C-alpha positions in Angstrom: 181.3 47.5 152.9 178.6 45.1 152.2 179.5 41.9 150.4 179.0 41.9 146.7 175.6 40.3 145.7 176.2 36.7 144.7 174.2 35.2 141.8 171.7 32.7 143.0 168.6 30.9 141.8 165.9 33.0 143.3 162.3 32.1 143.9 160.4 32.0 140.6 156.7 32.9 140.1 154.4 29.9 139.5 154.1 29.1 135.8 151.0 30.3 134.0 148.9 27.6 132.3 148.3 29.1 128.9 149.6 26.0 127.2 146.6 24.1 128.4 144.3 26.7 126.8 146.2 26.0 123.6 145.7 22.3 124.2 141.9 22.8 124.5 141.9 24.7 121.2 144.0 22.0 119.4 141.6 19.3 120.7 138.5 21.3 119.6 140.0 21.8 116.1 140.8 18.1 115.8 137.3 17.1 117.0 135.5 19.5 114.7 137.8 18.7 111.7 136.7 15.0 111.8 133.1 15.8 112.6 132.9 17.9 109.5 135.0 15.4 107.4 132.7 12.5 108.2 129.5 14.5 107.5 129.7 13.7 103.8 129.4 9.9 104.4 126.4 10.4 106.7 124.4 12.6 104.4 125.3 10.6 101.2 122.3 8.3 101.1 119.9 11.4 101.3 122.1 13.2 98.8 121.8 10.3 96.3 118.1 10.2 96.6 118.0 13.9 95.7 120.4 13.6 92.8 119.6 10.2 91.3 121.3 11.2 88.0 124.7 11.1 89.7 125.8 7.5 89.3 128.1 5.3 91.3 131.3 6.2 89.5 130.5 9.9 89.8 129.8 9.4 93.5 133.2 7.8 93.8 134.9 10.8 92.3 133.1 13.1 94.7 134.5 10.9 97.5 138.0 11.3 96.0 137.6 15.1 95.4 138.3 15.7 99.1 141.5 13.7 99.2 142.9 15.0 95.9 143.2 18.6 97.0 143.6 17.7 100.6 146.9 16.0 99.6 147.9 18.7 97.2 147.4 21.4 99.9 149.5 19.7 102.6 153.0 21.0 101.6 152.0 24.6 100.7 150.1 25.1 104.0 152.8 23.4 106.0 155.4 25.7 104.5 153.1 28.7 105.1 152.7 27.7 108.7 156.4 27.5 109.2 156.9 30.9 107.5 154.2 33.1 109.0 153.2 31.0 112.0 150.3 28.8 113.0 148.0 31.4 114.3 146.7 33.0 111.1 146.9 29.8 109.1 144.8 27.7 111.5 142.3 30.5 111.9 141.8 30.8 108.2 141.7 27.0 107.8 139.0 26.5 110.4 136.9 29.4 109.0 137.1 28.2 105.3 136.6 24.5 106.0 133.5 25.3 108.1 132.2 27.5 105.2 132.8 24.8 102.6 131.3 22.0 104.8 127.9 23.3 103.7 129.0 24.0 100.1 127.4 20.8 98.7 124.1 21.8 100.2 123.7 25.0 98.3 124.9 24.0 94.8 123.9 21.5 92.1 125.5 19.8 89.2 128.3 17.4 89.3 131.2 19.8 88.8 129.9 22.4 91.2 129.6 19.8 93.9 133.0 18.4 93.0 134.4 21.9 93.4 132.8 22.3 96.8 134.2 18.9 98.0 137.6 19.8 96.6 137.6 23.2 98.3 136.7 21.5 101.6 139.7 19.2 101.2 142.0 22.1 100.4 140.7 24.1 103.5 141.3 21.1 105.8 144.8 20.4 104.3 146.6 22.7 106.6 145.0 21.8 109.9 147.0 18.8 111.1 150.4 20.1 109.9 149.7 23.3 111.8 148.4 21.6 114.9 151.5 19.4 114.9 153.6 22.5 114.9 151.6 24.0 117.7 152.1 20.9 120.0 155.8 21.0 119.3 156.1 24.7 120.1 153.8 24.9 123.1 154.6 21.7 125.1 157.9 20.3 126.6 159.3 17.1 125.2 158.4 15.1 128.4 154.6 15.5 127.8 154.5 16.3 124.1 153.6 12.9 122.8 150.9 12.4 125.3 149.4 15.7 124.3 149.6 14.7 120.6 147.9 11.4 121.4 145.0 13.2 123.1 144.7 15.6 120.2 144.6 12.8 117.6 142.1 10.9 119.8 139.7 13.9 119.7 139.6 13.6 115.9 138.4 10.0 116.3 135.8 11.1 118.8 134.6 13.8 116.4 134.3 11.2 113.7 132.3 8.9 116.1 130.0 11.8 116.9 129.2 12.5 113.2 126.5 9.8 112.8 125.0 10.5 116.2 124.7 14.3 115.7 123.8 14.4 112.0 121.8 11.2 111.5 120.3 10.5 114.9 119.8 14.0 116.2 119.5 16.5 113.4 118.0 14.4 110.6 116.3 11.9 112.8 115.0 13.3 116.1 114.7 16.9 114.8 113.6 15.9 111.3 115.9 18.4 109.6 116.9 18.1 105.9 120.4 17.1 105.2 121.1 20.7 103.9 119.9 22.3 107.1 121.8 19.8 109.2 125.0 20.7 107.4 124.3 24.4 107.9 123.8 23.9 111.7 127.0 21.9 111.7 129.1 24.9 110.4 128.2 27.3 113.1 130.6 26.0 115.8 133.4 26.3 113.3 133.1 30.1 112.9 133.2 30.4 116.7 136.3 28.2 116.9 138.0 30.3 114.3 137.5 33.5 116.4 138.7 31.7 119.5 141.9 30.5 117.8 142.7 34.1 116.6 142.1 35.6 120.1 143.8 32.9 122.2 146.6 31.5 120.1 150.1 32.9 119.4 152.8 31.5 117.2 155.2 30.9 120.2 154.9 31.2 124.0 157.3 34.1 123.9 154.8 36.1 121.9 151.9 35.5 124.1 151.1 38.3 126.6 149.5 35.8 129.0 152.6 33.6 129.4 155.1 34.3 132.1 158.8 33.5 132.0 158.4 30.4 134.2 156.0 28.8 131.7 158.2 29.7 128.8 161.2 28.1 130.4 159.1 25.0 131.3 158.0 24.6 127.7 161.5 25.1 126.4 162.9 22.6 128.9 165.3 25.3 130.0 166.4 25.4 133.7 165.9 28.7 135.4 169.1 30.8 135.2 171.1 32.0 138.2 170.1 35.6 138.7 171.3 38.2 141.1 168.6 40.0 143.1 169.0 43.2 141.1 168.5 41.3 137.8 165.3 39.4 138.8 163.1 42.5 138.6 163.6 42.7 134.8 163.5 39.0 134.1 159.8 39.0 133.1 160.4 41.5 130.4 163.2 39.6 128.5 162.8 39.5 124.7 162.7 36.2 122.9 166.0 34.4 122.7 165.7 33.5 119.0 164.1 35.3 116.1 161.2 33.8 114.2 162.6 31.9 111.2 162.0 33.8 108.0 163.2 31.5 105.3 162.1 28.1 104.0 164.1 25.3 105.6 165.7 22.7 103.3 166.0 19.0 103.4 169.3 17.8 104.7 169.5 14.1 104.1 172.2 11.6 104.8 171.9 7.8 104.4 170.3 7.2 107.7 167.9 10.2 107.6 167.0 9.4 104.0 166.1 5.8 104.9 164.0 7.0 107.9 162.1 9.5 105.7 161.4 6.8 103.1 160.2 4.5 105.8 157.9 7.3 107.1 156.5 7.7 103.6 155.8 3.9 103.3 154.3 3.9 106.8 151.9 6.7 106.2 150.9 5.4 102.7 150.0 1.9 104.2 148.4 3.4 107.3 146.1 5.8 105.4 145.3 3.0 102.9 144.0 0.6 105.6 142.2 3.5 107.4 139.8 3.8 104.4 138.1 0.6 105.4 136.8 2.3 108.5 135.9 5.5 106.6 134.3 4.1 103.5 133.6 0.3 103.9 132.7 -0.4 107.6 129.1 0.8 107.3 128.5 -1.3 104.2 130.1 -4.3 105.9 127.9 -4.0 108.9 124.8 -3.8 106.7 125.7 -6.4 104.1 128.4 -8.6 105.6 127.3 -8.8 109.2 123.5 -8.4 108.5 122.7 -5.6 110.9 119.7 -3.3 110.1 120.2 0.4 109.3 119.6 1.5 112.9 122.1 -0.9 114.4 124.6 0.0 111.7 124.3 3.7 112.7 124.9 2.8 116.3 127.8 0.3 115.7 129.8 2.4 113.2 131.1 4.8 115.8 132.5 2.0 118.1 135.8 1.3 116.3 136.3 5.1 116.0 135.9 5.4 119.7 138.3 2.5 120.1 140.8 4.5 118.0 140.4 7.5 120.3 141.3 5.3 123.3 144.2 3.9 121.4 145.5 7.3 120.6 145.6 8.3 124.2 147.3 5.0 125.2 149.9 5.4 122.5 150.9 8.9 123.6 151.2 7.9 127.2 153.2 4.8 126.3 155.6 6.9 124.2 156.4 9.3 127.1 156.5 6.6 129.7 159.0 4.5 127.7 161.2 7.4 126.8 161.4 8.5 130.5 162.0 4.9 131.6 164.6 3.9 129.0 166.1 7.2 127.8 165.9 5.8 124.2 163.6 7.9 122.1 164.2 6.0 118.9 163.3 2.5 120.1 160.6 3.8 122.4 158.7 5.3 119.5 159.4 2.5 117.1 158.4 -0.2 119.7 155.1 1.4 120.4 154.2 2.0 116.7 155.4 -1.5 115.6 153.4 -3.3 118.3 150.3 -1.3 117.6 150.2 -2.0 113.8 151.3 -5.6 114.2 148.6 -6.3 116.8 146.0 -4.5 114.6 146.9 -6.8 111.7 146.4 -9.9 114.0 143.0 -8.6 115.2 141.8 -7.9 111.6 142.7 -11.5 110.6 141.1 -12.8 113.8 137.8 -11.1 113.1 137.3 -13.3 110.1 137.1 -16.4 112.3 133.8 -15.5 113.8 130.3 -15.8 112.3 128.5 -13.7 114.9 128.5 -10.1 113.8 128.7 -8.8 117.4 131.9 -10.7 118.0 133.4 -9.4 114.7 132.6 -5.8 115.7 134.2 -6.3 119.1 137.4 -7.6 117.5 137.4 -4.8 115.1 137.1 -2.3 118.0 140.2 -4.0 119.5 142.0 -3.7 116.1 141.3 0.0 116.0 142.6 0.5 119.5 145.9 -1.1 118.6 145.9 0.5 115.1 145.5 4.1 116.4 148.0 4.0 119.3 150.6 4.5 116.6 149.2 7.8 115.6 150.8 10.0 118.3 154.1 8.1 117.5 153.8 9.3 113.9 153.1 12.9 115.0 156.0 12.8 117.4 158.4 11.3 114.9 157.5 13.9 112.4 158.2 16.7 114.9 161.4 15.0 115.9 162.6 14.7 112.3 161.4 18.0 111.1 162.6 20.3 113.9 161.5 23.9 113.4 160.1 22.8 110.0 157.7 20.3 111.5 154.7 21.8 109.8 156.4 21.5 106.4 157.5 17.9 106.9 154.0 17.1 108.3 152.5 18.4 105.1 154.8 16.3 103.0 154.0 13.2 105.0 150.3 13.9 104.8 150.5 14.3 101.1 151.9 10.8 100.8 149.2 9.6 103.1 146.5 11.1 100.9 147.9 9.3 97.9 147.5 6.1 99.8 143.9 7.0 100.6 143.1 7.7 97.0 144.7 4.4 95.9 142.7 2.5 98.5 139.3 3.2 96.8 139.8 1.2 93.6 142.0 -1.5 95.1 139.6 -2.3 98.0 136.8 -2.2 95.5 138.6 -4.8 93.3 139.3 -7.0 96.4 135.6 -6.8 97.3 134.5 -7.8 93.8 137.0 -10.7 93.4 137.1 -12.1 96.9 134.1 -10.6 98.7 134.6 -9.3 102.3 137.5 -11.6 103.2 139.5 -10.0 100.4 139.1 -6.5 101.9 140.0 -7.8 105.4 143.1 -9.5 104.0 144.1 -6.3 102.2 143.6 -4.3 105.4 145.7 -6.7 107.5 148.5 -6.8 104.9 148.7 -3.0 105.0 148.8 -2.9 108.8 151.7 -5.4 108.7 153.5 -3.4 106.1 153.1 -0.3 108.3 154.4 -2.1 111.3 157.6 -3.3 109.5 158.6 0.2 108.5 159.3 1.1 112.2 162.1 -1.5 112.4 164.1 0.8 110.0 162.7 4.2 110.9 164.9 6.2 113.3 163.1 9.3 114.5 166.2 10.8 115.9 167.6 11.5 112.4 166.8 15.1 111.6 165.9 15.5 107.9 165.6 19.3 107.8 168.6 21.6 108.3 168.2 24.4 110.9 
């Protein structure tokens, strides 16, 4: 009689590469999100000329309208993404935020414009919590932080493209009105929403284009020992675990509670200092450094591009250090602490130069160091949140939005009392505070019960 078949690891089919298609979609969503978000600041001078009856205080409230509902929508959309999956939530988010991008162009009156801005913020609220969950579900731990670094970097690139596409190309070279420019800007969003719906699935196991080898690679699961008669049905295996159908709950101990509190302090301080680049850098280049309008438009994107480079570097550093040391906690904390600490030093150093060009160069370096902590933040949230990563990301982003809202009046006060050095000191102090939180934040402490 023939010997009984012995189990063995048989030849596996090459893995499919659907995860990289998902990566492209995540990068496109991040790029477009920031392109649309920064469009308001670019068209604001033309908007104010058209609505001279809306004063400076009201303009400030229109700035804040985005962050108010953006922050309020983080937790609900994060929970929704964990409950029903990222596919439908991201599709709706991209479609609605693209639609509301042009909302301010086709309405008038303060409260109508306020509502359009607030609706835009609410529509964008779910994007990054959902993208964070997608990167956790679709990529193995060994490359996840690098992927998250590239995705966050694409957001900075989108922001840097905003003045070039809107001001230089559409409103400048093509002589379009700001209303038409915004309308043109929305069209890629509708196409992206369709692409997300067609190509994305909530998990690799649900995707018809993903084979078992890629699923095992993503899950960091070694191929099982199979007998030859079992191998033929391996491709048709059902998912090993059901999709969660209940809301996960916080499960805090002393260490995990401290880490969560440090994450809240970090994101508050980090988002606070980021508002300098969003709302004050163009004014500084014009008034403080003395550049004309044309040069201001060309120089504003440079720190944002520096941030994109920093995001990629930070993601690579995370994965390299974890692989080299085996210590996920201090690899993440070390990268984030070093980035924010060096950013604080660079912001302070920039005050020592009178030449505007040198100041801008130092601020670009500051932004590189500042933003290499972003993929660490994403990775730490996914580490701490587990299967509830989108929910936790929403909570964290809510705290960050509060920091962004608080930055407006505080930075304005520092400018009024201490001129530009006051703002720079405030930004450096917040970078330092953000750095110190990572000395106490342990990303390995899970804060959500499975």
